[in-house]
C-alpha positions in Angstrom: 0.0 0.0 0.0 1.5 3.4 -1.1 0.3 5.2 2.1 2.8 3.4 4.2 6.6 3.9 3.8 9.4 2.0 5.6 11.9 3.9 7.6 14.8 2.4 9.6 12.8 0.8 12.4 9.1 1.4 11.6 6.4 1.9 9.0 5.1 5.4 8.7 1.5 6.1 7.6 1.8 9.0 5.1 -1.8 10.0 5.8 -0.5 11.2 9.2 2.5 13.1 7.9 2.2 16.8 7.6 5.4 17.4 5.8 8.6 15.6 4.7 12.0 17.3 4.9 15.0 16.1 2.9 18.2 17.0 4.6 21.0 16.5 2.0 23.9 17.4 4.4 23.1 14.5 6.7 21.4 12.2 4.1 18.3 12.1 6.3 14.6 12.2 5.5 12.4 13.7 8.3 8.7 12.8 8.4 6.9 15.5 10.5 3.7 14.1 11.8 0.3 15.9 11.8 0.1 15.9 15.6 2.1 17.4 18.4 3.9 15.9 21.4 5.3 17.4 24.5 9.0 17.1 25.2 11.2 18.2 28.2 13.7 20.9 27.3 15.7 22.9 29.8 13.3 22.0 32.6 10.3 23.2 30.6 7.8 21.3 28.5 7.7 22.2 24.9 5.1 21.2 22.2 6.6 20.1 18.9 5.5 18.0 15.9 6.2 14.3 16.4 8.7 13.1 13.8 10.3 10.0 12.4 13.8 9.9 10.9 14.9 7.8 7.9 18.6 7.8 8.2 20.6 6.3 5.3 24.1 4.7 5.5 25.5 6.1 2.3 24.8 8.2 -0.7 23.3 5.2 -2.7 20.8 4.5 0.2 19.9 8.2 0.3 19.4 8.3 -3.5 17.2 5.2 -3.3 15.1 6.8 -0.5 14.6 9.9 -2.6 13.5 7.8 -5.6 11.1 5.9 -3.4 9.5 9.2 -2.2 9.4 10.5 -5.7 7.8 7.4 -7.1 5.3 7.0 -4.3 1.7 7.4 -5.7 0.3 8.6 -2.3 2.8 11.4 -2.2 2.2 12.3 -5.9 -1.6 12.5 -5.2 -1.6 14.2 -1.8 1.6 16.2 -1.3 3.1 19.4 -2.9 6.7 19.0 -3.8 9.4 21.7 -3.3 13.2 21.8 -3.3 13.7 20.4 0.2 10.7 18.1 0.6 6.9 17.7 0.5 3.9 19.2 2.2 0.6 17.2 2.7 -2.1 19.3 1.1 -4.7 17.9 3.6 -2.7 19.5 6.4 -2.5 23.0 5.0 -4.7 25.5 6.8 -3.5 28.5 4.8 -0.8 29.7 2.5 0.9 33.1 2.6 2.8 34.4 -0.5 5.4 37.0 0.4 6.8 38.6 -2.7 9.0 41.0 -0.6 10.9 38.0 0.9 10.6 35.5 -2.0 8.9 33.2 0.5 5.9 30.9 0.6 4.6 30.1 4.1 2.4 27.1 4.7 0.4 27.2 8.0 -0.4 23.6 8.9 -3.3 22.2 10.9 -1.7 21.3 14.2 -0.2 23.2 17.1 3.3 23.7 18.4 5.1 26.1 20.8 7.2 28.9 19.7 9.4 31.3 21.7 8.5 35.0 21.3 12.0 36.5 21.9 10.6 40.0 22.3 8.4 39.0 25.3 10.3 35.9 26.4 7.0 34.0 26.5 6.3 30.6 24.9 3.2 30.9 22.8 1.1 28.4 21.0 1.0 28.7 17.2 0.3 26.4 14.2 3.1 24.4 12.7 4.4 26.1 9.6 6.8 25.4 6.7 8.8 28.2 5.0 9.9 27.7 1.4 12.5 30.5 0.5 13.8 31.3 -2.9 17.0 33.0 -4.0 15.3 34.8 -6.9 11.9 36.4 -7.6 11.6 34.4 -10.7 11.9 31.1 -8.8 9.5 32.3 -6.1 6.9 33.4 -8.7 7.1 30.1 -10.6 6.6 28.1 -7.4 3.8 30.5 -6.2 1.9 30.0 -9.4 2.4 26.2 -9.4 1.3 26.0 -5.8 -1.9 28.1 -6.4 -2.7 26.0 -9.4 -2.1 22.6 -7.7 -4.1 23.6 -4.6 -7.0 24.9 -6.6 -7.1 21.7 -8.8 -7.1 19.2 -5.8 
C-alpha cells in the first residue's frame, strides 16, 4: 500500500504526515507528523510535531530513499513538492505568499510552541513550513504552481 513507507525501524502512515523534509547534508529524511507531542527541554515542557527519521548509510541509500519518495503514488496524489521536501495538502490551513521576501509560508493544521523573543514567552501557534527562494523568478514560478495545484485538488 502506497500510504505506508518503511523507515529504519518502523512503517510510517503517510496519511498522518504533515510534511517531509529532505536534509541533504546528513542524508536524512524527516517525516513530521500531523500531531504534536510534549518534550522536556531545559526544565520546561515544549510542544513540537512528532517526527520519524529515515537515516541512510551512504549516498546510494539516500538516493534510493529519494527515488522511493518521488515514485510513491500517495505522495504524488496528496503532497506538494518543493526543493527540500513535500507538504501534505490535507494538512495545509493557509498559504501566505510573500513577494518581498521571496517566501511561501504554509500554515499547517496542528499546534506547536514557539518562543517569542521580544516578550520571552512561549506561545502556541500552528506548525508552519517556509519555502524560501533566492530569486523572484523562482519564487513566482513556485507560487503560481502551488496556487494551481491547490485549486485543482
